[in-house]
Every structure is written in structure tokens, then in C-alpha cells.
C-alpha positions, 0 to 999 in steps of 0.5 A, a space after each residue: 051729210 057731213 058724217 057721210 063725207 068724212 067716212 068716204 074720205 077716211 075710206 079713200 085715205 085707207 085705200 091709198 095707205 093700203 096701196 102704198 103699203 103694197 107697193 112698198 112690200 113689192 119693192 122689198 120683195 124685188 130687192 130681196 129677190 135681187 139680192 138672193 140672185 146675186 148671192 147665187 151668182 157669186 156662189 156659182 162663180 166660186 164653185 166653178 173657180 174651185 173646180 177649175 183650179 182643182 182639176 189640174 192638180 194631182 189629188 192629195 194623198 189621203 191622211 195617214 197614207 204611207 210615204 212613197 218608197 224611195 227609188 234609191 236603195 238604202 245603204 243597208 240594202 245596197 251593202 249587206 253586212 258580211 255573214 258572221 264566221 261560222 263557229 267550229 263544231 262543238 264536238 270537233 275533233 272527235 278525239 277518243 277518250 284517253 288520247 293525247 290532247 295534241 290530237 285536238 290541234 291541227 298539225 303543221 306539215 312541212 315539205 319533204 326532202 330528197 327523192 321519194 321512191 317508196 311509201 314511208 310511215 312515220 309515227 308522230 303520236 303513238 296511240 293506245 287503242 286497238 290496231 286498225 284492220 283491213 276492211 274496217 271503217 276508220 275515222 281520221 283527221 288529216 292534212 295533205 301537202 305537196 311533198 316537194 313544196 309543202 303547199 297544203 291542198 286539203 285538210 279535214 280540219 278546215 271543214 271541221 269534219 272528220 273523214 270516214 272510209 273503209 280502209 283497204 277497200 280501194 276507196 282511197 289512194 293506195 298510199 292510205 290503204 297500205 299505210 293506215 292498216 295496223 295503226 293504233 287508234 289514237 295515233 298520229 302518223 306521217 305518210 310520205 306517198 310517192 306519185 304512183 301510190 297517190 294520184 300520179 304525176 299528171 292527174 286529170 281530175 284536178 287532184 294534186 300531182 307528184 309525191 304527197 305528204 299527209 299527217 293523219 290522226 286515227 280517231 276511231 275504227 270499227 
């Protein structure tokens, strides 16, 4: 009997211990669940705060993105460097072989004196080539000025390009057609041309008026 009572007491004690352990485990689980819920709330609040804060800001530029171009033009774009002056043509002037080296230099042409009434041809450099003939294609360099003032109005030298035309074929003013026939290649001549053999006293196409003076180099004839 004593043994049976002891066994019942042990069973009761074991049952009470198990119940206590279950209660403690339940409390621990409740505590863990509460802590997890609290952590979830904190994380949720942090996410909401971050999204709300990010929503009003401009998106950041991606790493490596090129910087936005400035609205103000750079100094180099606003003020381009002036172009370099063009070099004269290497083969200008096309002076014939054996000609006077002075034909390589632009002549200085001054105004005339007195009243010019007729075409006057004055040799400056005498060439040694064949004389030009009417109908030939001749190549010349020239400077043209006003006979009265000496003001230059045209010059092939300024363009670094000699001028070719058929002499005696009405392609140029009469003073040239008449004054440049019979001139030897390699020559430099001065032509004093009255207005009636030039462009007249009152030209309407922008040509120079009145008497003119030209200094012409005969470079070729064919």
C-alpha cells in the first residue's frame, strides 16, 4: 500500500511538472510571436518611410551617365577661329620659260596724266616669244586702274589665277582686242584705253567708268 501511494504521488508530480513545462513553453512561444510581430511592424514602417521620402525626389542619374550639356555655348563654339589665309597657287603666275623674272611680281600701276583720246600701247618688258595673232587663245595677267585716279578695280593677281580669252573675237573690251594683237609672248605692256574703247562714261553693269589703264603680261598664246 505504501508503494502504491508513492507511485500516485510521483505521477501527480510528473503531471504537474509537465503542465508547468507546457505553460512555460506557451509563454515563450507567445513572447517570440510578439517580438516577431513587432519587428515586422518596424520593418514595414521603415519601408513606408523610405518610399514616401523617395517619391518626391528626382531619380538619381545612373552611374557613368554623361553630364548634361551646358546651355551656354563654349567660348570656342561661340567665337570660331578665323580661317587661315589661303596660300597662293604654287604654279602662279605661269611665266613662260626664259621670260623676264619681273613677270613673277605684280606691277604697281599709277594714274595717267592729261586727256586720253586714243588707245596707247606702251611696252614695259619686251618678250622673246611669238607675236600674238587675232583669233588665238591667249593667257594674261593684268592689273586694271582708273586712268584719272589710279584706283585699282580689278587684278588677276588678287585671285592667283591668270585669265584666258580669244583675242580679236569681241570677248573683251575693244581696247584689249586691238591693243594686245601683235604683242610677243613674255611681254608686259601698258594699255591706256579711252572710255569709248572700254566700258563708256556711264556703264550700267557695275563696270568702271571713263578712261582706264591696264598693265598686261602676255603669258601664252595658241
